[in-house]
Legacy VTK file of the C-alpha trace (Angstrom):
# vtk DataFile Version 3.0
C-alpha trace
ASCII
DATASET POLYDATA
POINTS 415 float
78.765 -90.964 48.948
81.517 -92.367 46.639
84.122 -90.036 45.226
86.378 -91.530 42.540
89.066 -89.213 41.148
90.717 -89.766 37.703
94.504 -90.279 37.882
95.036 -88.936 41.447
98.389 -90.102 42.635
99.220 -91.453 46.136
101.523 -88.580 46.744
99.387 -85.734 45.487
97.230 -84.725 48.451
98.181 -83.251 51.745
97.255 -86.047 54.022
99.516 -88.350 52.019
102.545 -86.060 52.662
102.189 -83.815 49.593
103.819 -80.441 50.325
103.019 -78.335 47.311
99.314 -78.832 46.832
96.993 -77.645 49.663
93.946 -80.022 50.108
92.410 -78.953 53.451
88.921 -80.412 52.854
90.281 -83.852 51.783
92.675 -83.705 54.717
89.758 -83.032 57.003
88.056 -86.196 55.718
91.136 -88.122 56.754
91.342 -86.487 60.156
87.743 -87.308 60.821
87.998 -90.835 59.393
90.448 -93.546 58.201
93.351 -93.162 55.805
94.271 -96.334 54.022
97.971 -96.806 53.107
97.611 -100.013 51.083
94.551 -99.406 48.882
94.771 -101.057 45.484
93.279 -100.916 42.018
93.317 -104.572 40.786
92.417 -103.709 37.176
93.793 -100.437 35.939
93.486 -98.030 34.183
90.284 -95.917 34.153
87.713 -98.035 32.325
88.442 -101.372 33.842
88.949 -99.763 37.281
85.516 -98.288 37.180
83.955 -101.590 35.998
85.534 -103.439 38.891
84.224 -100.757 41.267
80.612 -100.850 40.027
80.542 -104.686 39.896
82.303 -105.232 43.267
84.678 -107.819 41.864
87.779 -108.492 39.823
87.027 -107.229 36.247
88.691 -110.349 34.986
85.827 -112.346 36.410
83.773 -111.200 33.376
86.601 -110.975 30.866
87.850 -107.500 31.492
91.586 -107.872 31.238
92.729 -104.405 30.322
91.200 -101.234 28.794
88.673 -103.224 26.701
86.664 -100.062 26.338
83.148 -100.888 25.236
83.150 -104.428 26.708
79.684 -104.963 28.342
79.471 -105.377 32.005
77.459 -108.589 33.026
73.696 -108.255 33.448
73.328 -111.411 35.570
74.586 -109.634 38.680
73.625 -106.217 39.970
75.827 -103.118 39.749
76.303 -101.248 42.956
73.785 -98.669 41.830
71.161 -101.243 40.919
71.617 -102.965 44.185
71.244 -99.785 46.294
68.246 -98.617 44.165
66.366 -101.925 44.667
66.860 -101.483 48.375
65.250 -98.168 48.730
68.094 -95.754 47.957
67.885 -92.744 45.520
70.919 -93.287 43.328
72.721 -90.461 41.495
75.698 -90.052 39.233
77.816 -87.008 38.377
80.782 -86.810 36.082
82.704 -89.364 34.060
81.200 -92.718 33.401
83.331 -94.969 31.167
81.721 -98.233 32.166
80.307 -101.056 29.992
79.017 -100.931 26.446
77.569 -97.999 24.525
74.055 -98.994 25.653
75.012 -99.388 29.306
74.934 -95.796 30.470
74.371 -95.024 34.128
70.547 -94.733 33.727
70.474 -98.237 32.136
72.475 -99.917 34.942
70.771 -98.695 38.034
71.128 -94.937 38.523
67.959 -92.939 38.991
69.400 -89.533 38.285
72.429 -88.488 36.068
73.726 -84.986 35.996
73.631 -83.725 32.416
76.797 -82.816 30.642
76.915 -79.007 30.404
77.838 -77.328 27.070
81.624 -76.972 26.850
83.163 -73.590 25.969
84.279 -73.764 22.372
87.726 -75.339 22.060
87.836 -76.249 25.795
87.735 -79.503 27.765
87.420 -78.134 31.303
85.459 -74.946 30.907
81.653 -75.037 30.458
78.687 -72.747 30.271
76.589 -72.887 33.337
72.833 -72.248 33.920
73.397 -68.514 34.131
75.225 -68.464 30.804
78.540 -67.775 32.475
81.782 -69.690 31.972
82.599 -72.056 34.820
85.330 -74.611 35.590
83.732 -78.001 34.958
84.769 -79.555 38.315
83.177 -76.548 40.092
80.060 -77.135 38.157
80.039 -80.775 39.327
80.331 -79.570 42.930
77.163 -77.450 42.521
75.354 -80.550 41.264
76.532 -82.461 44.329
74.924 -79.862 46.566
71.594 -79.729 44.584
71.382 -83.566 44.793
71.823 -83.531 48.521
69.301 -80.707 48.862
66.730 -82.744 46.970
67.227 -85.988 48.795
68.282 -84.863 52.297
65.244 -86.479 53.864
65.749 -89.918 52.182
68.464 -92.520 51.948
70.676 -91.754 48.939
73.777 -93.126 47.139
75.695 -90.589 45.080
78.644 -91.396 42.819
80.834 -88.508 41.758
83.768 -89.145 39.347
85.038 -85.780 37.997
86.958 -85.528 34.705
89.701 -83.869 36.729
92.540 -84.546 37.163
92.752 -86.582 33.950
95.095 -85.127 31.314
95.537 -82.607 29.980
95.358 -80.083 32.780
96.914 -77.201 30.716
93.664 -75.165 31.037
93.869 -74.847 34.898
93.516 -71.102 35.442
95.705 -68.956 37.754
92.860 -68.730 40.260
93.591 -72.373 40.969
97.269 -72.723 40.167
98.325 -69.803 42.334
96.910 -71.429 45.408
99.659 -74.048 45.198
103.475 -73.917 45.275
103.860 -76.460 42.570
106.231 -75.429 39.713
106.248 -75.941 35.977
103.832 -78.336 34.324
102.983 -79.808 37.785
101.350 -76.455 38.737
98.482 -77.126 36.220
97.877 -80.632 37.778
98.046 -79.012 41.165
95.316 -76.506 40.243
92.976 -79.304 39.059
93.558 -81.103 42.460
92.851 -77.906 44.388
89.530 -77.638 42.446
88.588 -81.289 43.437
89.347 -80.330 47.113
87.062 -77.276 46.777
84.146 -79.565 45.775
84.839 -81.899 48.728
84.483 -78.780 50.866
80.959 -78.063 49.249
80.035 -81.683 49.980
80.945 -81.651 53.663
79.337 -78.292 54.141
76.072 -79.561 52.632
76.164 -82.690 54.719
76.834 -80.685 57.936
74.077 -78.198 57.081
71.440 -80.985 57.088
72.945 -83.019 59.915
73.943 -85.836 57.597
77.598 -86.315 58.450
77.119 -89.111 61.082
74.917 -91.208 58.890
76.655 -90.695 55.562
79.643 -92.828 54.621
81.941 -90.828 52.412
84.460 -92.818 50.402
87.311 -90.906 48.583
89.676 -92.689 46.286
91.270 -92.751 42.758
90.815 -94.951 39.658
94.533 -95.590 39.367
97.907 -94.034 40.237
99.461 -90.771 39.225
99.816 -89.686 35.613
103.600 -89.257 35.361
103.269 -87.322 32.041
101.360 -84.631 34.039
104.063 -84.745 36.700
101.765 -86.457 39.138
103.363 -88.106 42.183
103.166 -91.708 43.492
105.699 -90.989 46.370
107.132 -92.779 48.137
106.454 -95.423 45.289
107.677 -95.475 41.753
105.749 -95.585 38.435
102.271 -94.520 37.445
100.076 -94.064 34.407
101.877 -93.643 31.166
105.355 -94.633 32.470
106.120 -97.377 34.957
102.850 -99.220 34.799
104.406 -102.335 36.127
105.397 -100.532 39.425
103.502 -100.101 42.618
102.722 -96.487 41.830
100.229 -97.341 39.119
98.010 -99.434 41.410
98.346 -98.100 44.922
96.037 -95.116 45.428
94.945 -92.747 48.243
91.728 -93.768 49.886
89.828 -92.296 52.740
86.656 -93.328 54.619
84.814 -90.803 56.731
81.735 -91.285 58.919
82.265 -89.358 62.167
80.963 -91.267 65.192
80.670 -94.515 63.348
84.199 -95.344 62.224
87.444 -94.310 63.908
88.748 -90.818 63.475
92.348 -89.912 62.534
93.287 -93.580 62.031
95.621 -95.100 59.535
94.959 -98.583 58.259
97.862 -100.428 56.749
96.552 -103.802 55.658
95.747 -104.223 51.989
92.354 -103.533 50.536
90.947 -103.130 46.932
88.425 -100.957 45.263
85.907 -103.792 44.977
85.650 -103.640 48.770
83.771 -100.382 48.415
80.592 -102.166 47.082
80.547 -104.650 49.980
81.179 -101.952 52.601
78.454 -99.674 51.293
75.979 -102.603 51.198
76.897 -103.545 54.814
76.666 -99.953 56.161
73.209 -99.886 54.715
72.337 -102.997 56.576
72.118 -105.151 53.472
73.658 -108.548 52.723
76.655 -108.533 50.446
75.711 -110.073 47.031
77.311 -113.444 46.395
79.140 -112.265 43.265
81.267 -109.801 45.223
84.977 -110.326 45.726
85.070 -107.549 48.238
84.544 -107.559 52.002
82.891 -105.209 54.485
85.853 -103.108 55.718
84.162 -101.654 58.770
84.995 -104.616 61.208
88.645 -104.356 60.045
89.061 -100.602 60.584
87.343 -100.803 63.958
89.630 -103.750 64.822
86.746 -106.064 65.573
88.313 -108.250 62.929
92.168 -108.203 63.129
92.809 -110.480 60.214
93.857 -109.318 56.738
90.824 -108.141 54.571
92.728 -109.938 51.701
95.754 -111.977 52.281
96.495 -111.940 48.587
95.623 -109.529 45.716
96.115 -110.272 42.153
96.555 -108.570 38.807
96.341 -109.813 35.212
96.355 -107.075 32.587
97.152 -108.682 29.296
94.529 -107.626 26.855
95.738 -108.399 23.273
96.263 -105.074 21.440
96.242 -103.029 24.624
99.096 -100.609 24.979
102.149 -102.748 25.765
103.124 -100.539 28.750
100.017 -101.657 30.543
100.700 -105.407 30.566
101.142 -106.641 34.149
100.956 -109.934 36.005
101.331 -109.553 39.789
100.610 -110.672 43.306
100.774 -108.799 46.674
101.232 -110.656 49.926
102.358 -109.090 53.163
105.439 -106.934 52.335
106.110 -108.787 49.155
105.315 -107.826 45.494
105.849 -110.353 42.767
105.393 -109.342 39.151
106.346 -109.727 35.500
105.234 -107.974 32.323
104.526 -110.951 30.056
103.931 -114.609 30.670
107.318 -115.392 29.086
109.220 -113.168 31.458
110.867 -114.295 34.641
109.229 -113.237 37.914
110.658 -110.325 39.831
110.262 -110.005 43.591
110.464 -106.960 45.819
110.229 -106.193 49.523
108.218 -103.028 49.573
109.065 -102.290 53.232
112.776 -101.692 52.501
112.510 -101.086 48.764
109.262 -99.112 48.025
110.645 -97.990 44.657
111.239 -101.587 43.614
114.860 -101.067 42.597
116.304 -104.375 43.751
114.918 -107.641 42.418
115.545 -110.298 45.136
113.691 -113.228 43.380
116.871 -115.283 43.380
117.270 -114.891 47.096
113.755 -115.987 47.918
112.861 -118.769 45.498
110.403 -120.261 47.986
108.253 -117.087 48.027
108.416 -116.880 44.224
107.210 -120.423 43.945
104.489 -119.906 46.515
103.094 -116.682 45.113
103.364 -117.780 41.497
101.335 -120.907 42.394
98.676 -118.687 44.104
98.408 -116.589 40.992
98.060 -119.586 38.758
95.263 -120.933 40.951
93.431 -117.547 40.889
93.826 -117.341 37.152
91.942 -120.621 36.705
88.829 -118.977 38.278
88.552 -116.189 35.672
86.437 -115.778 32.508
87.878 -115.821 28.989
88.805 -112.550 27.529
85.541 -110.735 26.747
84.431 -109.886 23.177
84.199 -106.194 22.479
81.301 -105.158 20.166
82.200 -103.245 17.062
82.410 -99.548 17.392
81.284 -99.708 21.077
82.140 -96.710 23.101
81.202 -95.698 26.629
79.319 -92.461 27.035
80.766 -90.070 29.634
77.415 -88.660 30.635
73.784 -88.789 29.508
72.364 -85.755 27.759
73.735 -82.230 27.127
72.433 -79.147 28.802
71.608 -78.351 32.443
69.770 -80.192 35.119
69.440 -83.970 35.434
68.236 -86.988 33.479
65.961 -89.414 35.207
65.240 -93.070 34.989
61.819 -94.609 35.414
61.606 -96.682 38.553
LINES 1 416
415 0 1 2 3 4 5 6 7 8 9 10 11 12 13 14 15 16 17 18 19 20 21 22 23 24 25 26 27 28 29 30 31 32 33 34 35 36 37 38 39 40 41 42 43 44 45 46 47 48 49 50 51 52 53 54 55 56 57 58 59 60 61 62 63 64 65 66 67 68 69 70 71 72 73 74 75 76 77 78 79 80 81 82 83 84 85 86 87 88 89 90 91 92 93 94 95 96 97 98 99 100 101 102 103 104 105 106 107 108 109 110 111 112 113 114 115 116 117 118 119 120 121 122 123 124 125 126 127 128 129 130 131 132 133 134 135 136 137 138 139 140 141 142 143 144 145 146 147 148 149 150 151 152 153 154 155 156 157 158 159 160 161 162 163 164 165 166 167 168 169 170 171 172 173 174 175 176 177 178 179 180 181 182 183 184 185 186 187 188 189 190 191 192 193 194 195 196 197 198 199 200 201 202 203 204 205 206 207 208 209 210 211 212 213 214 215 216 217 218 219 220 221 222 223 224 225 226 227 228 229 230 231 232 233 234 235 236 237 238 239 240 241 242 243 244 245 246 247 248 249 250 251 252 253 254 255 256 257 258 259 260 261 262 263 264 265 266 267 268 269 270 271 272 273 274 275 276 277 278 279 280 281 282 283 284 285 286 287 288 289 290 291 292 293 294 295 296 297 298 299 300 301 302 303 304 305 306 307 308 309 310 311 312 313 314 315 316 317 318 319 320 321 322 323 324 325 326 327 328 329 330 331 332 333 334 335 336 337 338 339 340 341 342 343 344 345 346 347 348 349 350 351 352 353 354 355 356 357 358 359 360 361 362 363 364 365 366 367 368 369 370 371 372 373 374 375 376 377 378 379 380 381 382 383 384 385 386 387 388 389 390 391 392 393 394 395 396 397 398 399 400 401 402 403 404 405 406 407 408 409 410 411 412 413 414
């Protein structure tokens, strides 16, 4: 089970020290599993992040250097869904898609079942009309679909990918029934309400898994497609920056990530070494007893979190977001190594260096004090850059579909 939230900040759930938004079900996942404190998105924001997730590699490997919405994902290597489907798993998708070209919907790239998009209430983004003809919060509707998918496939191996439209802006529709369950104030209370709703659905998921005795043989991965939306008053604490403002800072790319599989992986453990979202593909494959495809940049994280392997999953992680025409605020060139973060906005800019252990908000550039580290990390980045594909060509008028079909129930692929 892979849960991928839209714009959930590092500091916006309880188990990451958030005090004004209660998230008991997500917190329970962390208590029964592993909480990662250095989990990264190497190709933000939403669309490129999801492409890297589904392909298990840096998006720049296939020319995805920024938003590039509509850029096809490669067909010469399997998506995570196609890989799992070919190896006997029923694959399902619920929620936002935003991957690949217009003709590369979830059914076309490996998913067997896709939850249909329900009719939206007129003039609304987050309220829909459910099967009973009643108005329902969209995230809550997604949670019901999670339960029905598990009910249908409880007796066979399955891979389910849920990526709700929440907590993507704008959250101004969040009703009092959600916002009053938080102590968040002002505009942040609306974001808080959307996050509470996400937590409710995690509760539905864990209850369904427990009901059918599936907890111990189901890996649940919970993460976010990029850091907090600052405009919605999301929090990246203790880091600075995020979506919309400060996209060069740590807060845009470091995200909350939790793995839970009671009895198989450690419980109540924090893991501090750096990982990336493309590791999820490799880990899911390995947990299923399958070889990791050769195209993957990721690693199986289970030996690392169980301490059978005490090395770094990734000694270095790299960023190169410089799509021509992309919003200027999103340009970023960066390297992470140990406690160091080296970055600049444009190629012409000088490198800036920060020690994240003593300066998590990146307020003191110490590049001039550590020229040896700047030289080493910039050389590593240059070498990595030479392995990448040219900027991909985006087809005219291409646009990714969020979901397949409108109505109720599911759309099915022919296998």
